[in-house]
C-alpha positions in Angstrom: -11.5 31.3 2.0 -12.9 31.8 5.5 -13.1 28.0 6.0 -9.4 27.5 5.2 -8.5 30.3 7.7 -10.6 28.7 10.4 -8.9 25.3 9.7 -5.4 26.9 10.0 -6.5 28.6 13.2 -7.4 25.2 14.6 -4.0 23.8 13.6 -2.2 26.7 15.3 -4.3 26.3 18.4 -3.6 22.6 18.5 0.1 23.3 18.2 -0.2 25.8 21.1 -2.0 23.2 23.2 0.6 20.6 22.4 3.4 23.0 23.3 1.6 23.8 26.6 1.3 20.1 27.3 5.1 19.6 26.6 6.0 22.5 29.0 3.7 21.1 31.7 5.1 17.5 31.3 8.7 18.7 31.4 8.1 21.0 34.4 6.4 18.2 36.4 9.2 15.8 35.5 11.9 18.2 36.4 10.5 19.1 39.7 9.8 15.4 40.6 13.2 14.0 39.6 16.8 15.0 40.1 18.5 16.6 37.2 19.9 14.2 34.6 23.6 14.3 34.0 24.8 16.2 30.9 26.4 14.0 28.3 25.7 11.4 25.6 23.5 9.3 28.0 21.1 12.3 28.5 21.1 13.4 24.8 17.9 11.6 24.0 16.5 12.6 27.4 12.8 12.9 28.4 11.4 14.1 25.2 7.8 14.0 24.0 7.1 15.0 20.4 3.8 16.6 19.3 2.8 17.0 15.7 -0.4 18.7 14.5 -2.0 17.3 11.4 -5.2 16.9 9.5 -7.1 13.7 10.3 -10.2 14.1 8.1 -11.4 16.9 5.7 -13.1 18.5 8.7 -11.0 17.7 11.7 -7.4 18.1 12.9 -5.5 16.5 15.6 -2.2 16.2 17.6 0.0 13.1 17.4 2.1 12.7 20.6 5.1 10.4 20.3 7.1 9.3 23.3 10.2 7.6 21.9 11.5 6.6 25.3 8.4 4.7 26.1 7.9 3.5 22.5 4.4 4.8 22.4 2.2 7.1 20.4 -1.3 8.7 20.9 -3.6 10.6 18.6 -5.9 13.3 19.8 -8.7 14.6 17.5 -10.1 18.1 17.8 -13.9 18.1 17.2 -14.8 21.7 16.3 -18.5 21.4 16.5 -18.3 20.0 20.0 -15.3 22.1 20.9 -13.7 19.0 22.4 -10.4 17.2 22.2 -10.7 13.4 22.4 -8.3 10.5 22.4 -8.7 8.6 19.2 -6.0 5.9 19.5 -2.9 5.0 21.6 -0.5 2.2 21.3 3.0 1.0 21.9 5.3 0.6 18.8 8.2 -1.2 20.6 7.3 -4.5 18.9 6.2 -3.0 15.6 9.7 -1.7 14.9 11.3 -5.1 15.5 9.6 -6.6 12.4 11.6 -7.0 9.2 8.5 -6.7 7.0 4.8 -6.5 7.5 2.1 -5.7 5.0 4.6 -4.7 2.3 4.6 -5.5 -1.4 8.4 -6.0 -1.8 10.3 -8.0 0.9 13.5 -6.4 2.2 15.4 -9.5 1.0 14.3 -8.7 -2.6 15.5 -5.1 -2.2 18.8 -6.4 -0.8 19.3 -8.6 -3.9 18.6 -5.7 -6.2 21.1 -3.5 -4.4 23.7 -6.2 -4.5 23.1 -6.8 -8.2 23.4 -3.1 -8.9 26.7 -2.9 -7.0 28.1 -5.9 -9.0 27.2 -4.2 -12.3 29.0 -1.1 -11.1 25.9 1.1 -11.6 25.8 4.4 -9.8 22.5 5.3 -8.2 20.7 8.4 -9.5 20.2 11.3 -7.1 
């Protein structure tokens, strides 16, 4: 019981840290650059997403995703060392351009099944 409370406390603390990072990044960007125009072009604006999650049975972390740069980073909280470390970082701009990679069923096969289902007049279940 006490162990699960401690784990959730770490998750909450990581979320607070991620929020502080977001506030700091947005404050430094807003003071260094002129205000962006309001409208559809600015709707996706300078956003950085942070998601706290469990990495292993004993550790938690924060995933940072920058959709504008097409990159992500994973930070792991090491409770015994009381340290936050960068585990991985990479760009995903080329990854999302692939039609298929390391999948069991190719998208072309799914397309054939969907077209066959439409020809038979079947209604998909919800």
